[in-house]
N, C-alpha and C positions, 0 to 999 in steps of 0.2 A: 260447347264449342270446343272441338278437338284439334289441336295443332300439333304437327310432327316437327321434328327437329328440322331447322333451317328453312321452314315453310311459313309463308305468310297468309294470312286469312285474305280472301278476296270478297268484298262486300260492296254494298252501295255506298259505304261511308267514304268521303273523300280522303281521309287520312289513310285508310287502308290502301287505296289506290296509290296514293303518294308513296307510302313506304314500299310497296310491292314493286313499283317501278324504279325505285331508287337503288341501284345494285351496287354503287360504290361510294364510299364517303372516307376521306382521310383528314384527321385532325391532328394537330400537334401541340405539344408544350415543350418549352425549352428551359433547361436547368443549367446555371452556371455555377461553379464551385471555385473558391479562392481560399487556399492555405490548407492546414492540417484538418483531419477530421474532426478532432476536438476543439480547435481555436479558430477554425476558419468560418466562412459564411458563403452563403450562396443566394442567389435570386432565381426566382421562377417566373416566366412570362407564358402566357397562354396566346394561342392564335386569335381568340376572340378579344384579347386585350381587357377582358375583365379582371385579370390579374397581370399587373405589370410590375416588374422588379419587386415581387413579394419576397420578403426575406425568410430564409430558412437556415437554421444553425443546429448544431448538435444540442444546444440547450433548448431551443424551440422544439426539439423532437422529445427530448428525454426529460425536460423540466418544464417549469411553467414560464417560459419567457416569451415575450412577444415574437411573433413569427409563425410561419405554418410549418407543415411536416407532411411527410408521405402519407402516414395513416389518415390525416385529417382530409387530404385531397382524395384519397381513396374512399373514406366514408362519404364525402360529398358526391362523388360519382356513383357510389351504390345507391345512396339515399334518392338522388334524382332520378337515376335510371329506373330504379324499381317502381317509384312513384308515377312516373310517365307511363311505364308499361301499364301499371295496374288502371291508370286513367283510360287507356286505349281499350283495355279489355272491358271495363266496366261500361263505356260509352257504347262499344259494340253490341253489348247485351242489352242496351235500352236503359242503363242506369247512369244518369249524368251525375258525376260526383261534384258535390258544392264545394267541398275542401278535402284535400288529402295531405297530411302533414307526417312526414317520415323523418325520424332522427336515426341516423346509423352510427354505431359504436363499432370500430375496428379495435380488436384485442391484439396487443403484442405481448409475447411472453418469452423471455429467454432468447431473445434474438429472432423469434419467428412470429408472423401473423397467424394466429390460432382460430379466430372467429369473426363473424360480423352479425350483429344484432341489430335487426330494424324494428324500431318502435313506431308503429303506425296508428294515427288517429284519424279516422275517416267519417265525413258527413255525407252521406248517400242516402237520399230518400228512396223510400219504397222497396228496398232489398232486405231479405231475411239475413240473419246472422250466418246461418248455414251456406246460403249461396254466396254471401260475401266472402267467407272463409275460402270457399272453392275458388273464387276468382282470385284471391290473395295468393293461394298456392299456384296457380296458373301463372300469375305474374312473376312469382319467384322462378319458376320453372324456366320461363322464356326471357327473363330479364337478361340482355347481353352481358351486364357486368357480373352478375350472379354466375353465369355461365363459365367465365374465366377464372373466377375465384376458386381456388382449392383449399376451401374453408369451410368449417362448420357454420351453417346459417341458422339463426334463430330469428322468428319473427313473432312479435308480440303485437296483436291488433285490437284497437277498440273502435267499435262502430257506434256512432251517434247517430240517432234518429229522432225526427220530430214526430211525435205521436198525435198532436192535435192542435187546434188553431192557437191555443194560448201559447205555443212554442215550447211546452214542456219537453224536455230531452231525456230520453232512456239512453243508457250506456250498456252496450253489451261487450263484455270483455270476451273476446274470441280466444279459443284454446291456443296456446302456446304451441308452435311446431317448430322442430329442428329439422332442417333440410340440409343434408350432405350432398 
C-alpha cells in the first residue's frame, strides 16, 4: 500500500471512508498556571473531560512528585496515535490486530526534547515479521503526531504470534529502527 503525503487511502473499509471524508477536526486542552515557575502549580483540562483539573508543577515535571507533565502528555499522544494508525494499516491489509500495546518514552535533555522511543508489543495472527515491520514503518511515517515531532524516533517492536492450537506463542523481536 503506497500512501503519499496528506493522501488518504480510499477502500471498501468504512473507517477509510470516514477518515477520507472528515476534513476538519479541532480539539483543545486548557492549561492554567498560578505562581512562579518553581513554586507555582497548574491544572490541565481536556475537551473530552478525561482529564479535569489534572495537577502539574515543576516537581511533577522534573522530580517524582504526583502530577502530570508535558512530556507525559506528549508520550500519551504519540503512543496512542501511532497505535491507532498501525491498527488502521493492519486492518486495511487484512490483518486484524488482536492487541497492540505501545509504550512511548519522551526523552528530555538539557532543556530540549531529544527523542521519542516507541516500544510496541503486537499480537497479530497470520502476518510475517518482515511484513509487520513494513507496516510499522508505514504507521510511523503517516502518524500525525510523528509528523509534527522534530525528534529522533526509535521503534522497538515485538510481534507475538500463535503458532498452533495449544496456543504456543513465538516472539519475533523485530529490527530496531531509527526514524528521523
